[in-house]
N, C-alpha and C positions, 0 to 999 in steps of 0.2 A: 612421457607420453608414449614410449615404446613398450611399456609394461603391458602384459596381457591380462587385463582384468577378468575375473571369473564372474559367474552368475552369483556366487555368494557375495563377492565384493559389491556388485551392483545392488543386491538386496539390502545390504547394510547401509549403503549410501542413500538409497531411496528412503530408508527409515530415518536417516539423519535429516534429509530434506523435509520429511513430514514433521519431525520434531522442530526444525527451524521455523516452520510456519506457525507453530503454536506460540512463538514469541513475537510475531508481527504486531506492530502497533504498541508494543510494550518496551522495546529496546531502544527506540529512537533517541538520539541520532546514531546509535550503533547498529550494525547489521544484525538481523535475526538469524543467527547461526544455530545449526543443530549438530550434535556429536554423538557417536556411538562407540563404545569400547567392547572389544571381543577378546576373550582370553585365548590362551594357547590351544585349548581344546575346541575352539570355535563357538563358545557360548557367549551371548551378550551378557556382560556383567555390569555395565554402566551406560547411562544415556542421559541427555539433557539438552536444554536450549538456553541461549543467552538470557540472563536476567536484566532487569532495568538498569540504566546507567549507574555506575559506581558499584555494582554488584558483580557476581561471578560470570565469566564468559562460559559458553557451552562446554568447552573442553574441561574446564575446572569443575563444573557441575557434574559432568560424566565421571571424571576421575574421583571426585568425592564419593559418588555412589558406588564406584567399583572398589575403592580401597586397595588393599594388597592384591586383589585379584587382577588388577591392571598390569602388574609386573610381568613383562615378557609378552604382553598382549598387543593388539592392533587398534589404532584409533582411526575412525572414519569421521571426517569433519567437512562441512560444506564450504568453508572458506579457510584459506591459509592461516595457520595459527600466528597470532601476533608475537612480535619479538621485542616490543618496546614497552616501557612503563607509561601508562596513562593514568586513568583513575584507579586502575588495578594493575598488579604485576603482570609481566608478559606470560602468556599461556605456554610458551616454549619452556620456560623455567619449570612450570608444574609438570609438563609432559616428561621432561628429562628426569626430574626427581622421582616421578612415579614408576620409572623403569619401562616405559613403553618401548616396544621393539620396532614397530612399523607404524607409519602414518600415511593415510590416503586422504588427500584434500582435493575437493572438486574444482574450486576456482581460486585464482590468485587474488590477493588483497590489493586493490588499486590505491589504497591509502599509503602515500609515501612514508608516513610516520610509523606505519605498522608493517611494512614490507621486510623481507629478509628472514621470516620465520623458518622457511624450508632450509635455508643455508645454516641457520643455527642448529637445527635438528640434525642435519647431515654432519656437521662438524662434531656433534656429540655422539656420532656413531649410530644414529637412528635412520633406518631405511625410510625414505620418503618418496611418494608417488603422486604425481599431479595429473588432473584431467579426468578423473572418474566422474561421469555424468556432468561434465563441465557445462554444457549448454543449459541443462536443467538448473544448475546452480546459478548461472549468470542471470537467468530469468527470475529465479527466486530472490536474488539480491539486487535486482534491477533498481528498485527505489533507492537503495543505499548508494549504488554506483552513480546514479543520476544526481543525487544530492551532492556527492563528493565533487562532481564535475561542475555543477551549475549553482550549488547552494540553494536550490529550490526543490520542493517536493515533486515526486513523480505523480502525474495526474492521470487518473482513470475517469473517463466519462461513462456514466451508466444510464441506460434508459430501457424501457420496455415498450414495444409497439405492436400493433396488429399487422396482419398480412398486407393491409393496404397502407401501412406506414403511419398510423395514427396513435397518439398517446392518450387520447380521450375522445369522447363523442362531441357532437356539435354543442351540447349543453355544458361541456367541460367536465363531465363525469369520467374519471379515470380509474376508479376502484372496482374491480382490479383488472388491469390489462393482462398481466402475467398470472400464472398459476401458483399454487402454494409452494411447490418445490423451488421455483425460481425466486420467490420472495424469501425463502429460507436461505438460499445462496447469497442473496444480497445482504442479509443480516450477518452472514458469516464474513462477507467482504468488509462490511462496515466495522466489524469487530477487529479487523486487521489494519484498519486505517488510523492515521493520526488525526484526521479532520474530514468532515463532510461539508460540502458547500452547496448552497442553493441561492437563487435570486429572490428579490423582494416579492415578485409576482407569485412565485411558488408558495411563499410563506402566507401571502394574503389569501390565496385560493385554497390551498391544501392544509395549511397550518400543521406542518409536519413536526414530529418530535426530534428527528435526526438522531436516533439512538440505535444501538445494536440490541435487538431483542431475540435471544436465542434460548431454546430449551436447555435445561441444566445438563442434559446428556452431551451437549455440544461444547461445553466449556469445562469439562473435567480436566484437571491438571493445568488449566490455563489461569494466568493471573487476572484479577479483575481489571476490566478496561472498558472505557467508552471513548469514542472519538470526540474531538472538539467540534461542536456545531458552529458553522460560519455562515452568516447570512449577509448577502451583499445588498445594500440599500443606499443608493447615492444621495437620496433626498430625505430619508427618514420617514418612509411611509408605514413601516412596520409598527404595530401597536404593542404596547407593553403587556397586553393580554395574550399575545402569541405564545405558543408552547415553547418556542425557541428562546424566548426572553427569560433567561434563567442563569444562575451562576455557572461559570465555566464556558458559556457561549460567547461568541464574538460577533459584533456587528461591524462589518467593514463598510465605512461610509466616507463622505467628504465634508468639506466645510459648509455644504448646502443644508445639512441637517439643522433643524431648529433647536434652540436651547431647551425648549420644553420637551421635545421628543427625546433628546439625549438624556435629560435628567430622569425622565420616566423609565427609560430602559436601564439606566444605571441603577436606579432604585430597585430593579428586579434582579440585580447582580450581573447583568450583561456587560461585557467589556466593549467599550466604544473605541474602535480603531479608525482614526482619521487618516485618510490616505489621499494622495494626489489624484487628480482626475485625468482620464485619457482624453483623446481628441473629441470624443462624443459627449464628454461631460460626466461619464460614469466612473466608478471606482477603477483605478488602474489595476488590471489583473496581474501585471508584472510586479507592481509594488506590493500587492497582497501576497503573491507567492514568495517573493523575497523575504517578506516579514515572517511568513510561516516557516521558511527555511531557516531563518535566524533562530527561531524557536525550536529547531531540531525536528520539524515534521518531515518525514520521509515519504509518506504516501497520503495523498488527498483524493477524495472521491467527489466528483461533481455530479449532482443528481438533477439539475435543471434550474430554471425552465429553459424554453427554447431559445430565448434571446441570450441567456448566459452561455448556453452550449455554443451558439453561433460565435460569440465573442472569443471563446476559448479555441474553437476550431479554426477560425479565420483571423486570428491575431497576426499582426505583422511585426517583424518580417517572417515569422514562422509560427505554426500552431503551438499552443501551450498544452496540448493534450499529448500524452504518451501512448495511451492505450484506450480502447473502447470495449465496453461490455454491452452488447445489444441483445436483448431478449426479444424474440419474435414469437408472438402468440398466434395460434391457429384460430383467429377471429377476424371478422371484417365489420367495420362500422360505417364506412362511407362518409360523405359530407365534404364539400369543397372547403369549408371553413373549419372543419375539425382540426385541432392542433397536431402538428408533427414534432418530432424530437428536436430538430434544429431549425431555428428561425433566421432572422436577419434578412438582408436584401438578396442573398443568394449570389450565384455566379452567372455569367452570361453564356459561357461555352463549356462543353463537357471536358475540353482539354485543360480547363482550369480546376477541375475537381481535385480534391485532396486524394492522393493515392497512398493506400496502406501497403506496407512492405511485406506483411505476414498476416495470415488469417487462420484461425482454428475454429472448428465447429463441433458442438456436442449437444446432446439432449439434456434438458433440465426439466424433468417431469413431462408435461405435454408441450412445453415450449422448446424452441431452438435457441441456444446461446451462441452468438457469434463474438469471438474475441479477435480484435484487429489491432495491430501495432503500427503506429506511424514511424517514419524514419527518425532515428535519434540524433541529438545534437552531437 
């Protein structure tokens, strides 16, 4: 941490972080790591991001592209190189054999099975430096770190609302609250998620596809990927004609679903996941998240509706949301009964309000995107 990182070092690590993002949603349950190799003359000669489970990690991809040009060079990687055998050999072995002279890694690997990479490199005579863009790397790998600790996916709640806090008009028309740029960002986020979750009412009213739809220019060099659609329906109200009723999608329900509804949805290829009920008789969100975690999902996007949002935010003993993406559109629709993003019975006193520990703001076309983080477990 006492090493004086240069602007050149920062530039290369930023690029590694950008590369890592290209693997999100495709590497689970492994972290989406990015790596860059620079030769002795300062030229980038290899780069890459982690492949799907069982395939090469970012460091090995970058080394393969660099070939002999890696010898005597520097490796920039967003997470400490692994030192243990898993589905693939340890990255430290490949780094040593390639003749890398220096390694900069942004964040330490919290996985006990994979720790010790820096020590292995040091013992092999390779100069290693930790902490370059550490905070950015921790944020980039937050879903993986959260899953390691809880064995549940990291949850982002996303919604778009008007200046007066509405997600639709009094007639229920919500297309579109946000602008084109914001909607494109949402599809980029979907493309990085393992699953997208909505409630039964959202399916009945909006009939969403729950897919990531991006222009070809946004998926260059990315591996094909679609998040798993997850619909919560405690009693089986969703019709087999819904767009979400298709192979690869999940219906999270309870024993209250009728045999007829279950058979009709299964006939469309939808997986029926019978889960326990919570105190209100609905699907237990904790049971659902634990099941998704067992399947290796690192990042889940919750898109509504208002009752599902409320259940996530006000779950006991603590919220089940990690982060919020709230788009605020420069529009006003009015109406006391026009829907808002979060429903439920609400709280009685402002002192009981959920308090976010960190907030960031940025423009997304004509809209304002507010990113807010709740305290972590």
